[in-house]
C-alpha positions in Angstrom: 75.4 91.1 35.0 73.4 90.7 31.7 75.0 90.7 28.4 73.3 93.6 27.2 74.8 95.4 30.3 78.4 94.3 29.3 77.9 95.3 25.7 76.7 98.8 26.8 79.6 98.9 29.2 82.1 98.2 26.8 80.6 100.3 24.1 80.9 103.2 26.5 84.5 102.6 27.2 85.3 102.0 23.5 83.8 105.8 22.8 85.6 107.2 25.8 89.0 105.6 24.9 88.5 106.5 21.3 87.7 110.1 22.2 90.7 110.3 24.4 93.1 108.9 21.8 91.8 111.5 19.1 91.9 114.5 21.4 95.6 113.4 22.4 96.4 113.1 18.6 95.4 116.5 18.0 97.2 118.0 21.0 100.5 116.1 20.1 100.2 117.4 16.6 99.5 120.9 17.4 102.3 120.9 20.1 104.7 119.3 17.7 104.1 122.6 15.4 105.2 124.9 18.0 108.0 122.7 19.5 109.8 120.1 17.3 109.3 116.6 18.9 111.0 113.5 18.0 108.7 110.9 19.0 109.6 107.3 18.6 108.4 104.4 16.7 106.6 106.9 14.1 104.1 108.3 16.7 104.4 111.8 15.2 103.5 111.0 11.7 100.7 108.6 13.2 99.3 111.4 15.3 99.6 113.7 12.3 97.5 111.2 10.2 95.0 110.7 12.7 94.3 114.3 13.5 94.3 115.5 10.0 91.2 113.4 9.4 89.2 115.7 11.8 91.4 118.8 11.2 91.7 119.0 7.5 87.8 119.6 6.7 87.9 122.2 9.8 90.8 124.1 7.9 88.6 124.2 4.7 85.7 126.0 6.5 87.8 128.1 9.0 91.0 129.7 7.5 93.7 131.0 9.8 93.0 134.1 11.3 96.1 136.5 11.9 98.5 133.6 11.3 96.9 131.5 14.1 95.3 128.0 13.4 92.1 127.5 15.5 91.5 124.1 13.9 92.8 122.2 16.7 90.6 123.9 19.2 87.6 123.6 17.1 88.6 119.9 16.4 88.7 119.0 20.3 85.6 120.6 20.9 83.9 118.9 18.1 85.4 115.5 19.3 84.0 116.2 22.8 80.7 117.3 21.9 80.3 114.3 19.4 81.4 112.0 22.3 78.9 113.5 24.8 76.2 113.1 22.0 76.9 109.5 21.6 77.3 108.6 25.2 73.9 110.2 26.0 72.2 108.4 23.2 73.3 105.0 24.8 70.7 103.4 27.0 71.4 103.7 30.7 73.0 100.6 32.2 70.5 99.1 34.8 
């Protein structure tokens, strides 16, 4: 396998893992707002800080409707859309 193929393979895997981790952080943050979770080793605050990078700009544009915050849903859709676009921009592995 050529070096360029390996770099593309690792880039694709990195984008997928990063997208999955960000989606998981958003899910954990939104679930912890409904049910109090005590995650070990400060994972709760880490997930909150990571997800706020995506959710804070969305909350500025999209205010809560009838007391429901739709920013996690929009954030997950945005992360998945950006992931799809980035993966399609990578050249195919031959």
